[in-house]
C-alpha positions in Angstrom: 0.0 0.0 0.0 2.9 2.4 0.8 4.6 1.7 -2.5 1.3 2.2 -4.4 0.7 5.6 -2.8 4.3 6.7 -3.3 4.1 5.7 -7.0 0.9 7.7 -7.4 2.6 10.8 -5.9 5.6 10.3 -8.2 3.3 10.1 -11.2 1.3 13.2 -10.1 4.5 15.2 -9.6 5.9 14.0 -12.9 2.7 15.0 -14.7 2.6 18.4 -13.1 6.2 19.0 -14.1 5.5 17.9 -17.6 2.5 20.2 -17.8 4.5 23.2 -16.5 7.3 22.4 -19.0 4.9 22.2 -21.9 3.3 25.5 -20.8 6.6 27.3 -20.4 8.1 25.6 -23.5 11.2 27.1 -25.0 10.4 30.5 -23.5 11.4 29.3 -20.0 14.6 27.8 -21.4 15.5 31.0 -23.1 14.9 33.0 -20.0 17.2 30.8 -18.0 19.9 31.1 -20.6 19.7 34.9 -20.5 20.0 35.4 -16.7 22.3 38.3 -16.0 22.3 39.5 -19.6 20.5 42.3 -21.3 17.5 41.5 -23.5 18.6 41.0 -27.1 17.2 43.3 -29.7 15.5 41.7 -32.7 17.3 41.7 -36.0 16.1 43.9 -38.9 14.3 41.6 -41.3 12.1 41.9 -44.3 8.5 41.9 -42.9 7.3 40.0 -46.0 9.8 37.2 -45.4 8.5 36.5 -41.9 6.7 33.2 -41.3 3.0 33.6 -41.5 3.1 36.8 -43.5 0.2 37.2 -45.8 -0.3 40.0 -48.4 -3.2 42.3 -47.6 -6.3 41.8 -49.8 -9.0 44.4 -49.8 -12.0 45.2 -52.1 -10.6 47.1 -55.1 -12.4 49.4 -57.6 -12.3 48.7 -61.3 -9.0 49.8 -62.9 -9.3 52.9 -65.0 -7.2 53.3 -68.2 -4.7 56.2 -68.2 -5.7 58.8 -70.7 -3.6 61.6 -72.1 -5.0 64.9 -73.4 -3.5 66.4 -76.6 -1.1 69.3 -76.0 -1.2 68.8 -72.2 1.5 68.1 -69.7 -1.0 66.7 -67.2 -1.7 63.0 -66.9 -4.6 61.4 -65.0 -3.4 60.2 -61.6 -0.5 62.6 -61.3 -0.3 64.6 -58.1 2.3 67.3 -59.1 4.3 68.6 -62.0 7.4 68.1 -59.8 8.8 65.1 -58.1 6.9 64.1 -55.1 9.1 63.2 -52.1 6.3 61.5 -50.2 6.2 57.7 -49.9 4.5 56.1 -52.9 6.2 52.8 -53.7 7.4 49.6 -52.0 10.4 50.2 -49.8 9.7 53.9 -49.2 9.7 55.3 -45.7 7.2 57.5 -44.0 6.8 58.8 -40.4 3.7 57.7 -38.4 2.6 60.1 -35.7 0.9 57.9 -33.0 -1.5 60.1 -31.0 -4.1 58.1 -29.1 -6.2 59.6 -26.3 -9.2 57.4 -25.4 -11.6 57.6 -22.5 -14.5 55.3 -21.8 -16.9 55.2 -18.9 -19.8 52.7 -18.9 -22.1 51.5 -16.1 -24.8 48.9 -16.5 -27.2 47.2 -14.1 -29.7 44.5 -14.7 -32.3 43.1 -12.3 -34.7 40.2 -12.7 -37.2 38.6 -10.4 -39.5 35.7 -11.0 -41.9 34.0 -8.6 -44.3 31.2 -9.6 -46.7 28.9 -7.7 -48.7 25.9 -9.1 -51.2 23.9 -7.2 -53.8 21.2 -8.2 -55.9 19.0 -6.0 -58.9 16.6 -6.1 -61.0 16.8 -2.9 -63.5 14.0 -3.8 -62.4 11.3 -6.3 -65.3 9.1 -7.3 -67.0 9.5 -4.0 -63.9 8.7 -1.9 -65.4 10.3 1.2 -68.0 7.6 1.4 -65.5 4.7 1.1 -63.8 5.2 4.5 -60.4 6.4 5.7 -58.5 3.4 4.3 -59.7 4.0 0.8 -59.0 7.7 0.9 -55.3 6.9 1.7 -54.8 5.2 -1.7 -56.9 7.5 -3.8 -55.3 10.7 -5.3 -55.7 13.9 -3.3 -53.3 16.7 -3.8 -52.0 16.0 -7.4 -49.6 18.9 -7.8 -48.0 21.5 -5.5 -44.9 23.4 -6.8 -43.3 26.7 -5.9 -40.5 28.4 -7.8 -38.5 31.6 -7.3 -35.7 33.1 -9.4 -33.7 36.3 -8.7 -30.8 37.9 -10.7 -28.9 41.1 -10.1 -26.0 41.9 -12.4 -23.8 45.0 -12.3 -20.9 46.1 -14.5 -18.8 49.2 -15.0 -15.9 50.1 -17.2 -13.6 53.1 -16.6 -10.7 53.4 -19.1 -8.3 56.2 -19.9 -5.4 55.6 -22.4 -2.9 58.1 -23.8 0.0 57.4 -26.2 2.0 59.9 -28.2 5.1 59.0 -30.2 6.5 58.9 -33.7 7.7 55.8 -35.6 9.1 55.4 -39.1 7.3 52.7 -41.2 8.2 51.1 -44.5 5.9 50.5 -47.4 5.6 46.7 -47.8 2.9 46.5 -50.4 1.2 48.6 -53.1 -2.5 47.9 -53.6 -4.1 48.0 -57.0 -6.0 51.3 -56.2 -2.8 53.0 -55.1 -3.2 52.6 -51.3 0.0 51.7 -49.4 0.4 48.9 -46.8 2.9 50.1 -44.2 4.6 48.4 -41.3 7.0 49.8 -38.7 8.7 48.4 -35.6 10.8 50.2 -33.0 12.7 48.7 -30.1 14.3 50.8 -27.4 16.5 49.2 -24.7 17.1 51.0 -21.4 19.2 49.0 -19.0 17.5 45.6 -18.8 14.1 46.5 -20.2 13.1 46.6 -23.9 10.2 48.7 -25.1 8.5 47.7 -28.4 6.3 49.8 -30.7 4.6 48.2 -33.7 2.5 50.0 -36.2 0.8 48.5 -39.3 -2.1 49.3 -41.6 -3.3 50.8 -44.9 -2.5 54.3 -45.9 -4.0 56.5 -48.5 -1.3 58.5 -50.4 -3.5 61.7 -50.3 -3.4 61.6 -46.4 0.4 61.7 -46.3 1.5 65.3 -45.4 4.1 67.2 -47.4 6.7 66.4 -44.8 6.1 62.7 -45.4 4.2 62.1 -42.1 0.8 60.7 -41.4 -1.4 60.7 -38.3 -2.3 57.3 -36.9 -6.0 58.2 -37.0 -5.9 58.1 -40.8 -4.5 54.6 -41.0 -7.1 52.0 -42.0 -7.1 48.6 -40.4 -4.5 50.0 -38.0 -2.7 47.7 -35.7 -0.8 49.5 -33.0 1.0 47.6 -30.2 3.1 49.1 -27.4 4.7 46.9 -24.8 7.9 45.6 -23.5 10.0 42.7 -22.3 12.7 42.3 -19.7 13.1 42.0 -15.9 10.3 44.4 -15.0 7.8 42.8 -17.4 8.7 39.3 -15.9 7.9 40.5 -12.4 4.5 41.9 -13.6 3.5 38.6 -15.2 2.0 35.7 -13.0 4.0 32.5 -12.8 3.4 29.7 -15.3 1.8 27.5 -12.6 -0.7 30.3 -11.7 -1.6 30.8 -15.3 -2.3 27.1 -15.7 -4.5 27.0 -12.7 -6.4 30.1 -13.9 -7.2 28.3 -17.1 -8.1 24.9 -15.6 -10.0 25.8 -12.5 -13.7 26.1 -13.2 -14.3 28.5 -10.2 
């Protein structure tokens, strides 16, 4: 019996370690190998060569044939007689001004009450009162008696205030058939043992690019903006792997 219980404990411990190892994966091994070292910056790579990269496909209008007018220097689709220094083709750079100031305040309350009572009885079944006390015991009397009550009270509130102001250079990775530009930019800043990351991606209309080759983040369609970090401070702010596993598995 002692050996059986010890074996069960060993199996349970091994299973738990295997689960934690699978949860941590290579991330835990990499963190152990980087103890005492500064976080490494990511290499500069071609975004279109990254695993899982997919070209953006959006609804496009019908293409219009370019027409030239006789004795005219102007061509349909041209934006200036002179060379335009703004980004307009794959590989060009432009500066994205990220200016986000959001505030949200919501408060909701829902109440629900329900009370129900059902009762059905037969006081005299086929003259049961004349058959005596013994007969009345086996004959139906109170057929149904049920009471039900339900009460619900739900409250919820959201208070959010976010502000982010910064600039980042992005590169044109794709030119859509209607002339819109797909841009993507990534910036990493390391201070001591903490790395801050800023990622901006989306679709830009050339007409929204300013003369100084900048564009506001509010004018980027399908915008994807991520601001975060990694390093010692971020590790402390994250719960341990075991706690994350328990949060997912526990039903209450």
